[in-house]
Each structure stands twice: as structure tokens, then as C-alpha cells.
KOLMARVO-960086 format. One record per residue (C-alpha): residue number from 1; residue in one letter; x, y, z. Coordinates in pm, 1 decimal. Example, Ala and Ser with C-alpha at 12.3 -4.5 7.8 and 13.67 -1.06 7.14 Angstrom:
+-----+------+----------+----------+----------+
! pos ! code !       px !       py !       pz !
+-----+------+----------+----------+----------+
!   1 !    A !   1230.0 !   -450.0 !    780.0 !
!   2 !    S !   1367.0 !   -106.0 !    714.0 !
+-----+------+----------+----------+----------+
END
This chain:
+-----+------+----------+----------+----------+
! pos ! code !       px !       py !       pz !
+-----+------+----------+----------+----------+
!   1 !    X !   2014.0 !   1560.8 !  -3547.4 !
!   2 !    X !   1766.8 !   1825.0 !  -3432.4 !
!   3 !    X !   1526.7 !   1703.8 !  -3697.6 !
!   4 !    X !   1516.8 !   1358.4 !  -3539.9 !
!   5 !    X !   1349.4 !   1505.5 !  -3228.8 !
!   6 !    X !   1061.8 !   1661.3 !  -3418.9 !
!   7 !    X !    721.3 !   1524.3 !  -3320.5 !
!   8 !    X !    578.2 !   1266.5 !  -3561.6 !
!   9 !    X !    227.6 !   1121.5 !  -3555.2 !
!  10 !    X !    219.0 !    773.5 !  -3408.1 !
!  11 !    X !    128.9 !    491.7 !  -3645.6 !
!  12 !    X !   -127.1 !    374.9 !  -3393.8 !
!  13 !    X !   -284.7 !    717.7 !  -3370.8 !
!  14 !    X !   -143.3 !    778.4 !  -3023.1 !
!  15 !    X !     75.1 !   1051.1 !  -2885.2 !
!  16 !    X !    365.8 !   1168.6 !  -3102.0 !
!  17 !    X !    666.9 !    941.4 !  -3147.2 !
!  18 !    X !    888.8 !   1184.7 !  -2963.8 !
!  19 !    X !   1147.3 !   1069.7 !  -2707.1 !
!  20 !    X !   1010.8 !   1101.5 !  -2356.3 !
!  21 !    X !   1322.8 !   1281.3 !  -2231.6 !
!  22 !    X !   1244.1 !   1574.2 !  -2464.8 !
!  23 !    X !    902.9 !   1615.2 !  -2298.5 !
!  24 !    X !   1032.4 !   1677.2 !  -1945.4 !
!  25 !    X !    915.3 !   2026.0 !  -1850.8 !
!  26 !    X !    641.8 !   2022.5 !  -2116.2 !
!  27 !    X !    445.1 !   1720.3 !  -1994.8 !
!  28 !    X !    427.9 !   1671.1 !  -1620.0 !
!  29 !    X !    276.8 !   1361.0 !  -1462.2 !
!  30 !    X !    199.1 !   1404.1 !  -1090.1 !
!  31 !    X !    337.5 !   1162.9 !   -834.2 !
!  32 !    X !    289.7 !   1095.4 !   -466.0 !
!  33 !    X !    492.8 !   1335.1 !   -250.0 !
!  34 !    X !    705.8 !   1174.0 !     21.7 !
!  35 !    X !    824.2 !   1374.8 !    320.9 !
!  36 !    X !   1204.7 !   1435.8 !    313.1 !
!  37 !    X !   1226.3 !   1340.7 !    682.0 !
!  38 !    X !   1052.8 !   1009.8 !    615.7 !
!  39 !    X !   1270.6 !    946.2 !    310.7 !
!  40 !    X !   1593.4 !   1006.4 !    509.0 !
!  41 !    X !   1471.3 !    789.0 !    798.1 !
!  42 !    X !   1387.6 !    510.1 !    554.8 !
!  43 !    X !   1733.9 !    523.2 !    397.3 !
!  44 !    X !   1901.1 !    521.5 !    741.5 !
!  45 !    X !   1697.9 !    213.8 !    833.9 !
!  46 !    X !   1815.3 !     40.0 !    515.9 !
!  47 !    X !   2175.5 !    130.1 !    597.3 !
!  48 !    X !   2142.1 !    -12.9 !    948.0 !
!  49 !    X !   1999.5 !   -335.4 !    805.5 !
!  50 !    X !   2291.0 !   -368.9 !    561.5 !
!  51 !    X !   2541.7 !   -298.3 !    840.6 !
!  52 !    X !   2376.9 !   -558.3 !   1062.8 !
!  53 !    X !   2396.2 !   -819.1 !    787.9 !
!  54 !    X !   2765.5 !   -741.2 !    737.8 !
!  55 !    X !   2837.0 !   -775.7 !   1112.4 !
!  56 !    X !   2658.1 !  -1110.6 !   1126.2 !
!  57 !    X !   2847.3 !  -1240.8 !    822.5 !
!  58 !    X !   3185.8 !  -1132.4 !    961.8 !
!  59 !    X !   3104.7 !  -1270.2 !   1305.5 !
!  60 !    X !   3013.9 !  -1609.8 !   1160.4 !
!  61 !    X !   3342.2 !  -1621.5 !    965.4 !
!  62 !    X !   3554.0 !  -1448.9 !   1234.0 !
!  63 !    X !   3790.8 !  -1744.2 !   1258.6 !
!  64 !    X !   3939.3 !  -1642.5 !    922.7 !
!  65 !    X !   4019.0 !  -1285.7 !   1033.2 !
!  66 !    X !   4307.0 !  -1153.9 !   1244.5 !
!  67 !    X !   4409.0 !   -815.0 !   1370.4 !
!  68 !    X !   4762.9 !   -677.1 !   1349.7 !
!  69 !    X !   4858.5 !   -864.0 !   1670.3 !
!  70 !    X !   4722.7 !  -1192.9 !   1536.9 !
!  71 !    X !   4430.7 !  -1201.8 !   1779.6 !
!  72 !    X !   4091.8 !  -1350.4 !   1683.4 !
!  73 !    X !   3799.0 !  -1110.1 !   1647.7 !
!  74 !    X !   3547.5 !  -1028.3 !   1918.1 !
!  75 !    X !   3192.6 !   -909.1 !   1848.6 !
!  76 !    X !   3307.6 !   -547.8 !   1883.9 !
!  77 !    X !   3590.2 !   -616.1 !   1640.2 !
!  78 !    X !   3336.8 !   -755.7 !   1392.4 !
!  79 !    X !   3121.8 !   -441.9 !   1427.0 !
!  80 !    X !   3429.8 !   -223.9 !   1383.6 !
!  81 !    X !   3553.5 !   -416.5 !   1077.6 !
!  82 !    X !   3207.2 !   -412.6 !    911.9 !
!  83 !    X !   3172.2 !    -38.9 !    972.4 !
!  84 !    X !   3510.9 !     61.6 !    830.2 !
!  85 !    X !   3472.8 !   -182.8 !    539.9 !
!  86 !    X !   3127.4 !    -63.6 !    433.4 !
!  87 !    X !   3233.7 !    299.7 !    457.5 !
!  88 !    X !   3542.1 !    215.2 !    241.0 !
!  89 !    X !   3770.3 !    357.7 !    511.0 !
!  90 !    X !   3971.5 !     35.3 !    550.2 !
!  91 !    X !   4242.6 !    106.9 !    809.9 !
!  92 !    X !   4401.2 !   -234.0 !    753.1 !
!  93 !    X !   4429.3 !   -321.9 !   1121.8 !
!  94 !    X !   4196.2 !   -620.8 !   1065.5 !
!  95 !    X !   4225.6 !   -835.5 !    756.2 !
!  96 !    X !   4113.3 !  -1175.1 !    623.9 !
!  97 !    X !   4394.2 !  -1429.3 !    641.9 !
!  98 !    X !   4230.6 !  -1753.9 !    525.8 !
!  99 !    X !   4105.9 !  -1826.6 !    172.0 !
! 100 !    X !   3750.2 !  -1869.3 !    302.5 !
! 101 !    X !   3754.9 !  -1530.8 !    475.7 !
! 102 !    X !   3893.4 !  -1364.7 !    164.9 !
! 103 !    X !   3622.3 !  -1524.3 !    -48.9 !
! 104 !    X !   3364.5 !  -1406.1 !    204.9 !
! 105 !    X !   3505.0 !  -1054.6 !    182.5 !
! 106 !    X !   3498.6 !  -1056.7 !   -199.3 !
! 107 !    X !   3158.3 !  -1219.9 !   -251.2 !
! 108 !    X !   2957.3 !  -1081.5 !     41.2 !
! 109 !    X !   3124.2 !   -781.9 !    206.1 !
! 110 !    X !   3207.8 !   -605.4 !   -121.1 !
! 111 !    X !   2848.5 !   -619.6 !   -258.8 !
! 112 !    X !   2721.7 !   -502.4 !     80.2 !
! 113 !    X !   2971.6 !   -216.1 !     68.5 !
! 114 !    X !   2837.4 !   -107.2 !   -270.2 !
! 115 !    X !   2478.0 !   -133.3 !   -148.7 !
! 116 !    X !   2563.9 !     64.7 !    163.6 !
! 117 !    X !   2715.3 !    347.2 !    -38.3 !
! 118 !    X !   2413.6 !    356.9 !   -271.7 !
! 119 !    X !   2181.5 !    392.0 !     26.8 !
! 120 !    X !   2387.1 !    666.6 !    189.9 !
! 121 !    X !   2404.5 !    881.4 !   -121.0 !
! 122 !    X !   2050.6 !    789.3 !   -225.4 !
! 123 !    X !   1908.8 !   1130.9 !   -141.9 !
! 124 !    X !   2160.9 !   1300.7 !   -370.1 !
! 125 !    X !   2105.7 !   1043.2 !   -642.6 !
! 126 !    X !   1729.0 !   1092.1 !   -613.9 !
! 127 !    X !   1768.1 !   1463.6 !   -676.2 !
! 128 !    X !   2000.9 !   1404.3 !   -969.5 !
! 129 !    X !   1775.4 !   1142.0 !  -1126.0 !
! 130 !    X !   1443.3 !   1326.5 !  -1084.7 !
! 131 !    X !   1439.7 !   1394.7 !  -1459.4 !
! 132 !    X !   1491.6 !   1025.1 !  -1528.8 !
! 133 !    X !   1202.3 !    929.9 !  -1303.6 !
! 134 !    X !    983.6 !   1191.3 !  -1470.1 !
! 135 !    X !   1075.9 !   1039.9 !  -1807.6 !
! 136 !    X !    958.1 !    697.9 !  -1684.2 !
! 137 !    X !    632.3 !    845.8 !  -1556.0 !
! 138 !    X !    571.7 !   1017.0 !  -1891.2 !
! 139 !    X !    639.8 !    692.0 !  -2077.6 !
! 140 !    X !    393.8 !    497.7 !  -1860.7 !
! 141 !    X !    128.4 !    769.7 !  -1898.6 !
! 142 !    X !    165.4 !    784.4 !  -2277.7 !
! 143 !    X !    115.9 !    407.3 !  -2304.5 !
! 144 !    X !   -210.2 !    401.1 !  -2112.0 !
! 145 !    X !   -374.8 !    738.5 !  -2186.0 !
! 146 !    X !   -705.0 !    697.5 !  -2371.5 !
! 147 !    X !  -1072.8 !    789.5 !  -2330.5 !
! 148 !    X !   -966.1 !   1077.6 !  -2107.1 !
! 149 !    X !  -1072.7 !   1441.1 !  -2087.7 !
! 150 !    X !   -860.2 !   1730.7 !  -2212.7 !
! 151 !    X !   -924.1 !   2074.0 !  -2062.0 !
! 152 !    X !   -764.2 !   2357.8 !  -2258.0 !
! 153 !    X !   -720.7 !   2670.0 !  -2048.8 !
! 154 !    X !   -697.8 !   2656.6 !  -1670.7 !
! 155 !    X !   -836.1 !   2997.7 !  -1587.3 !
! 156 !    X !  -1161.8 !   3052.9 !  -1400.4 !
! 157 !    X !  -1371.2 !   2867.2 !  -1659.7 !
! 158 !    X !  -1127.0 !   2579.6 !  -1692.0 !
! 159 !    X !  -1095.9 !   2529.1 !  -1316.9 !
! 160 !    X !  -1472.0 !   2535.9 !  -1274.5 !
! 161 !    X !  -1507.8 !   2279.8 !  -1553.5 !
! 162 !    X !  -1256.4 !   2053.2 !  -1379.6 !
! 163 !    X !  -1446.8 !   2094.6 !  -1051.1 !
! 164 !    X !  -1768.5 !   1986.6 !  -1221.1 !
! 165 !    X !  -1601.0 !   1685.4 !  -1381.3 !
! 166 !    X !  -1453.7 !   1573.2 !  -1050.0 !
! 167 !    X !  -1795.8 !   1617.8 !   -884.6 !
! 168 !    X !  -1937.0 !   1384.1 !  -1149.7 !
! 169 !    X !  -1692.3 !   1114.3 !  -1041.8 !
! 170 !    X !  -1417.0 !   1157.8 !  -1300.9 !
! 171 !    X !  -1077.2 !   1068.3 !  -1155.4 !
! 172 !    X !   -793.4 !   1320.1 !  -1154.7 !
! 173 !    X !   -582.7 !   1077.6 !  -1358.9 !
! 174 !    X !   -838.3 !   1096.8 !  -1642.5 !
! 175 !    X !   -805.5 !   1476.1 !  -1684.0 !
! 176 !    X !   -526.0 !   1648.5 !  -1877.7 !
! 177 !    X !   -484.1 !   2025.8 !  -1859.8 !
! 178 !    X !   -326.0 !   2224.6 !  -2144.1 !
! 179 !    X !   -221.4 !   2586.5 !  -2090.0 !
! 180 !    X !     52.2 !   2818.9 !  -2207.7 !
! 181 !    X !     97.7 !   2994.5 !  -1871.6 !
! 182 !    X !    341.6 !   2838.1 !  -1625.6 !
! 183 !    X !    141.2 !   2965.7 !  -1326.6 !
! 184 !    X !   -173.4 !   2785.3 !  -1444.2 !
! 185 !    X !     20.8 !   2469.0 !  -1519.8 !
! 186 !    X !    173.9 !   2476.8 !  -1171.0 !
! 187 !    X !   -169.8 !   2523.6 !  -1014.1 !
! 188 !    X !   -309.4 !   2223.5 !  -1204.5 !
! 189 !    X !     -2.9 !   2014.8 !  -1119.6 !
! 190 !    X !    -38.4 !   2087.2 !   -748.1 !
! 191 !    X !   -390.5 !   1956.0 !   -773.1 !
! 192 !    X !   -263.1 !   1624.6 !   -910.3 !
! 193 !    X !   -354.8 !   1671.4 !  -1275.7 !
! 194 !    X !   -144.0 !   1571.0 !  -1574.8 !
! 195 !    X !    -39.2 !   1890.2 !  -1750.9 !
! 196 !    X !     95.7 !   1991.5 !  -2091.1 !
! 197 !    X !    244.2 !   2338.2 !  -2133.9 !
! 198 !    X !    218.8 !   2489.1 !  -2479.3 !
! 199 !    X !      2.4 !   2671.2 !  -2732.7 !
! 200 !    X !   -309.4 !   2458.5 !  -2777.6 !
! 201 !    X !   -370.2 !   2576.1 !  -3135.2 !
! 202 !    X !    -63.8 !   2370.4 !  -3238.7 !
! 203 !    X !   -136.5 !   2012.0 !  -3331.5 !
! 204 !    X !    182.8 !   1877.0 !  -3172.6 !
! 205 !    X !     78.9 !   2018.9 !  -2833.5 !
! 206 !    X !   -267.3 !   1864.1 !  -2859.9 !
! 207 !    X !   -111.0 !   1535.0 !  -2963.6 !
! 208 !    X !    101.6 !   1540.5 !  -2648.4 !
! 209 !    X !   -222.7 !   1577.3 !  -2450.9 !
! 210 !    X !   -362.2 !   1272.9 !  -2635.2 !
! 211 !    X !   -654.1 !   1455.4 !  -2801.5 !
! 212 !    X !   -666.6 !   1189.6 !  -3072.1 !
! 213 !    X !   -758.7 !    933.1 !  -2804.7 !
! 214 !    X !   -965.6 !   1160.8 !  -2580.3 !
! 215 !    X !  -1329.6 !   1109.4 !  -2494.8 !
! 216 !    X !  -1399.4 !   1482.3 !  -2474.9 !
! 217 !    X !  -1220.2 !   1814.4 !  -2517.5 !
! 218 !    X !  -1321.0 !   2119.1 !  -2313.7 !
! 219 !    X !  -1195.6 !   2448.8 !  -2458.4 !
! 220 !    X !  -1206.4 !   2726.4 !  -2199.0 !
! 221 !    X !   -991.7 !   3001.6 !  -2346.0 !
! 222 !    X !  -1045.6 !   3374.9 !  -2298.9 !
! 223 !    X !  -1058.9 !   3466.8 !  -2671.6 !
! 224 !    X !  -1307.9 !   3341.1 !  -2927.4 !
! 225 !    X !  -1061.0 !   3355.5 !  -3217.2 !
! 226 !    X !   -821.9 !   3135.3 !  -3019.8 !
! 227 !    X !  -1106.5 !   2897.3 !  -2941.1 !
! 228 !    X !  -1187.5 !   2866.2 !  -3313.8 !
! 229 !    X !   -828.2 !   2773.0 !  -3401.1 !
! 230 !    X !   -808.9 !   2518.9 !  -3120.7 !
! 231 !    X !  -1144.5 !   2369.0 !  -3219.7 !
! 232 !    X !  -1031.7 !   2329.0 !  -3580.7 !
! 233 !    X !   -707.9 !   2161.8 !  -3471.8 !
! 234 !    X !   -877.7 !   1933.2 !  -3219.8 !
! 235 !    X !  -1142.6 !   1822.6 !  -3468.6 !
! 236 !    X !   -874.6 !   1749.8 !  -3726.5 !
! 237 !    X !   -698.3 !   1523.1 !  -3478.7 !
! 238 !    X !  -1011.7 !   1346.1 !  -3357.0 !
! 239 !    X !  -1337.9 !   1288.1 !  -3534.5 !
! 240 !    X !  -1498.7 !   1113.4 !  -3236.2 !
! 241 !    X !  -1411.9 !   1324.7 !  -2932.0 !
! 242 !    X !  -1690.1 !   1548.1 !  -2805.7 !
! 243 !    X !  -1571.7 !   1910.9 !  -2822.2 !
! 244 !    X !  -1725.6 !   2160.6 !  -2581.7 !
! 245 !    X !  -1626.7 !   2525.5 !  -2624.9 !
! 246 !    X !  -1682.4 !   2837.0 !  -2414.7 !
! 247 !    X !  -1751.5 !   3149.1 !  -2626.4 !
! 248 !    X !  -1768.8 !   3508.3 !  -2511.6 !
! 249 !    X !  -1995.2 !   3638.1 !  -2788.8 !
! 250 !    X !  -2305.9 !   3472.0 !  -2932.7 !
! 251 !    X !  -2222.2 !   3575.8 !  -3291.2 !
! 252 !    X !  -1922.9 !   3341.0 !  -3282.3 !
! 253 !    X !  -2136.6 !   3035.9 !  -3204.2 !
! 254 !    X !  -2196.2 !   2936.7 !  -3567.6 !
! 255 !    X !  -1827.2 !   2974.4 !  -3647.9 !
! 256 !    X !  -1730.7 !   2745.2 !  -3360.9 !
! 257 !    X !  -1988.3 !   2486.8 !  -3469.1 !
! 258 !    X !  -1859.6 !   2499.9 !  -3826.1 !
! 259 !    X !  -1509.7 !   2445.8 !  -3688.1 !
! 260 !    X !  -1620.8 !   2119.9 !  -3525.7 !
! 261 !    X !  -1761.5 !   2208.5 !  -3183.3 !
! 262 !    X !  -2043.7 !   1984.7 !  -3059.6 !
! 263 !    X !  -2156.0 !   2220.4 !  -2784.7 !
! 264 !    X !  -2097.8 !   2594.6 !  -2747.7 !
! 265 !    X !  -2158.8 !   2771.4 !  -2417.5 !
! 266 !    X !  -2187.8 !   3149.4 !  -2454.7 !
! 267 !    X !  -2059.4 !   3292.7 !  -2128.2 !
! 268 !    X !  -2129.2 !   3663.6 !  -2186.8 !
! 269 !    X !  -2485.2 !   3618.4 !  -2310.0 !
! 270 !    X !  -2569.3 !   3362.5 !  -2042.3 !
! 271 !    X !  -2442.3 !   3594.9 !  -1770.9 !
! 272 !    X !  -2636.6 !   3882.4 !  -1922.9 !
! 273 !    X !  -2960.9 !   3685.4 !  -1926.3 !
! 274 !    X !  -2915.1 !   3586.1 !  -1563.8 !
! 275 !    X !  -2852.6 !   3948.0 !  -1469.7 !
! 276 !    X !  -3170.3 !   4053.0 !  -1644.3 !
! 277 !    X !  -3378.3 !   3777.7 !  -1483.7 !
! 278 !    X !  -3235.4 !   3846.4 !  -1138.2 !
! 279 !    X !  -3377.2 !   4197.6 !  -1148.8 !
! 280 !    X !  -3734.6 !   4070.3 !  -1112.7 !
! 281 !    X !  -3715.2 !   3697.8 !  -1030.6 !
! 282 !    X !  -3406.4 !   3633.2 !   -815.9 !
! 283 !    X !  -3531.2 !   3289.0 !   -712.5 !
! 284 !    X !  -3502.4 !   3170.5 !  -1072.5 !
! 285 !    X !  -3135.5 !   3266.1 !  -1075.6 !
! 286 !    X !  -3082.9 !   3089.0 !   -743.8 !
! 287 !    X !  -3241.0 !   2772.9 !   -879.3 !
! 288 !    X !  -3026.8 !   2785.9 !  -1194.9 !
! 289 !    X !  -2717.5 !   2830.9 !   -978.6 !
! 290 !    X !  -2830.6 !   2532.0 !   -774.0 !
! 291 !    X !  -2857.0 !   2320.7 !  -1090.4 !
! 292 !    X !  -2506.3 !   2424.6 !  -1194.0 !
! 293 !    X !  -2360.2 !   2335.6 !   -853.6 !
! 294 !    X !  -2363.2 !   1954.2 !   -836.2 !
! 295 !    X !  -2231.7 !   1918.5 !   -479.7 !
! 296 !    X !  -2571.3 !   1968.5 !   -310.4 !
! 297 !    X !  -2933.3 !   2038.4 !   -402.0 !
! 298 !    X !  -3062.6 !   1962.6 !   -751.2 !
! 299 !    X !  -2844.8 !   1867.6 !  -1047.3 !
! 300 !    X !  -2902.9 !   1779.3 !  -1410.5 !
! 301 !    X !  -2832.1 !   1418.5 !  -1499.4 !
! 302 !    X !  -2861.7 !   1193.2 !  -1802.3 !
! 303 !    X !  -2920.5 !    820.2 !  -1833.2 !
! 304 !    X !  -3044.6 !    550.3 !  -2070.0 !
! 305 !    X !  -3401.8 !    434.4 !  -2030.0 !
! 306 !    X !  -3463.6 !     86.1 !  -1891.9 !
! 307 !    X !  -3644.1 !   -180.0 !  -2097.2 !
! 308 !    X !  -3947.4 !   -142.7 !  -1866.6 !
! 309 !    X !  -3969.8 !    230.8 !  -1943.8 !
! 310 !    X !  -4001.5 !    185.5 !  -2320.8 !
! 311 !    X !  -4353.5 !    260.1 !  -2440.1 !
! 312 !    X !  -4455.7 !    470.5 !  -2140.4 !
! 313 !    X !  -4489.7 !    845.3 !  -2103.4 !
! 314 !    X !  -4188.5 !   1028.8 !  -1954.8 !
! 315 !    X !  -4428.8 !   1213.4 !  -1726.3 !
! 316 !    X !  -4525.0 !    888.5 !  -1554.7 !
! 317 !    X !  -4169.6 !    823.1 !  -1434.2 !
! 318 !    X !  -4055.5 !    895.5 !  -1080.0 !
! 319 !    X !  -3773.9 !   1111.1 !  -1219.1 !
! 320 !    X !  -3853.2 !   1467.7 !  -1322.6 !
! 321 !    X !  -3771.6 !   1436.9 !  -1694.5 !
! 322 !    X !  -3715.9 !   1764.9 !  -1880.4 !
! 323 !    X !  -3578.8 !   1637.4 !  -2210.9 !
! 324 !    X !  -3502.2 !   1329.4 !  -2419.6 !
! 325 !    X !  -3211.8 !   1262.8 !  -2651.2 !
! 326 !    X !  -3332.4 !   1065.5 !  -2951.9 !
! 327 !    X !  -3127.6 !    996.0 !  -3265.3 !
! 328 !    X !  -2877.3 !   1263.7 !  -3166.9 !
! 329 !    X !  -3145.1 !   1532.5 !  -3117.2 !
! 330 !    X !  -3263.2 !   1690.9 !  -2791.9 !
! 331 !    X !  -3642.7 !   1691.6 !  -2756.4 !
! 332 !    X !  -3825.0 !   1886.2 !  -2488.2 !
! 333 !    X !  -4085.1 !   1709.5 !  -2279.7 !
! 334 !    X !  -4431.7 !   1834.3 !  -2364.2 !
! 335 !    X !  -4404.8 !   1810.0 !  -2742.7 !
! 336 !    X !  -4589.6 !   1551.4 !  -2949.1 !
! 337 !    X !  -4266.5 !   1366.7 !  -3032.0 !
! 338 !    X !  -4200.4 !   1265.6 !  -2673.0 !
! 339 !    X !  -4536.9 !   1142.6 !  -2550.7 !
! 340 !    X !  -4399.3 !    787.8 !  -2550.0 !
! 341 !    X !  -4045.1 !    669.8 !  -2477.9 !
! 342 !    X !  -3866.8 !    452.5 !  -2733.8 !
! 343 !    X !  -3582.1 !    208.6 !  -2704.6 !
! 344 !    X !  -3245.2 !    383.3 !  -2723.0 !
! 345 !    X !  -3373.3 !    710.9 !  -2574.3 !
! 346 !    X !  -3169.6 !    891.3 !  -2309.8 !
! 347 !    X !  -3340.2 !   1085.0 !  -2034.9 !
! 348 !    X !  -3234.5 !   1431.2 !  -1923.2 !
! 349 !    X !  -3374.5 !   1465.6 !  -1573.6 !
! 350 !    X !  -3333.4 !   1638.6 !  -1236.8 !
! 351 !    X !  -3185.2 !   1445.2 !   -948.1 !
! 352 !    X !  -3144.1 !   1540.5 !   -585.9 !
! 353 !    X !  -2792.8 !   1550.0 !   -442.4 !
! 354 !    X !  -2734.8 !   1547.6 !    -67.1 !
! 355 !    X !  -2430.4 !   1725.6 !     70.9 !
+-----+------+----------+----------+----------+
END
């Protein structure tokens, strides 16, 4: 029986065909938090509405009810009877005596009694069924997840990468964070991100994150050997997703590219170069930091050329173009190959961002 819960690749190439209830605690889909005070007040309001309906129904059919002395019911008697009936107390001092009143009690009062009890114990039921609701959220997320972004590692580099993605207009619902540490997963969950807890070098964990349907995978681990394993696994699952990897040492760049990485960012060497430049030209470092901070100032951007821009020089454009992507290659402006723009080119340019 344990073998039936093992993750299997989906026939459609989606997330593993694993029951959603087995993923609770591993995959967490954020939801809107509701204040407990508001939730209790809402349930009390529902209970009052149900009680009011019961009083109205009993009052309309009061001619079929009698108390122990045989007296007809007053409005207060109707309120009293509805209250003790809905709370299942039932003292028996008021009872239906006609067939119509008994039918009213069976067909209307009894369903209202059940509804009333459900509302009153709703807070307890909500706590007991939180796992069930999480299962439903996971099922809905697994059906619709595609063309999203998977961030592996939610340390300093991973959080900064998520910040940059959000600044570029990517919605929180389109980002999935994978990490083995519970503290990092909790931090990402509090931010409203979908999270998967597990070792990212395992294919079943990456499948849970939907890597096979992802648009891009950002690998921001602390160890280069771990990054290589994750890159190999991610590329095996998806041949189309763009894989961006952070490396600590430059000598591991070729290994990461051979493993399937499209872009490798060397953190240690980049930081070292900036430190060396800052010694004599601090303004250069400040400008580079400005380019890497998209909230305000200058930022790097990329776009397709317009039909009107084909055949003209990139230097004649209003945008400050620094590079062109052509046939999958990045060409620097100023070389002979980029004197004239061609159809299908993409411009890498500087844009101004106001705070």
C-alpha cells in the first residue's frame, strides 16, 4: 500500500500523480487570512439569521402548536420554542399537535436545527478541516500551474531574486519557492508564495514545484556542487525552461553550463571585481548598484524592436541601447554586426525608473 503513494510522472507532463492529501506539509499554497474576531462575528450573524427564520416559521404556523396547558403560542413562546428546538434542548413544554405543525417541524425546523448546529461549531470544524481545505488548495494549484518561476533556495540570494522578479511585475502566485529549511519555507509562505519543502536535487521534489511546466528556474543555493546536481535534474525534467544559476567560484561556470544552465552568475568573482573597482572609482560601483536596483533610477530592460526600427542604427534610437540579442547571441553595440537592426532583434537598453 505504501508503494501506491510513490510519486509517478504525470502522463501529461505535469506534477506527479500523487494524492494531494500526501502533499500537505510539503506543498503549501497561501490563502487569505481572516481575523478570528471577524470569523466568529460572521458565524454569530448567520446563527441569528437562522434563529429569526425559525421564529417566523413557527409564528406563522403557531395555530398548530400548544403548550402543556393547551394555550396557543404568543410571539415570546415562538421565540422560546425556536431557541430550545434549534439548540436541541427540547424541554417538551411546547409541542406540535396538528399534522401540519408536525410536518412543519419535520421539514423546516429540523433542517434549520442542523444548520444552526453547523454554524455554532463551525469554528471547531474549521480547525479540524484545515488539512482538507489545504488539500483542495493544492489540487487547484496543481491543475493551473504552468509558465511560472521556480526559485530554489530562499536565502539572501533567493530572496533578492524574488524581490527583483516582483519589481518586474511578476505576481506572487507565479513564483514557487523550494527549500529544505523549514524557517526559509515559513518566511516565503508568510510573504504569500507557494512553497515546496524538500531537497531540490531530487526529481520528485522538483516535479512537485512544477519545473517541467516552468518558464524559468532560478537556482540560488550556497554550494556549487549542490547547484550542479539541481541543474542536471532540472534540465532533465524540462528542456525549455530557462535555468539561471548562482555560482560561488568562476571555475565551476563551465560545469554548470554543461549541466544545462543557460546563465551563470558568479557571486564571489563579481563581488571581488566590484571591491577592486570601488577602491579607485566608487561612482562606477554606485551606478552598477543603481542598475541592479530596479525600484528607482536606471534599470536594464529588454524588448523586441518595432517594425519601424528595422534597418536603422541602434544609436539613432531614443533608448540607450547597449546590446542586441540576435539568433540567440548577445552582440555589443559598437561592433560591425550591429550597425543596422534586423527583424527579430531584441534590444537590451537602459530605462529610467521613477520611485
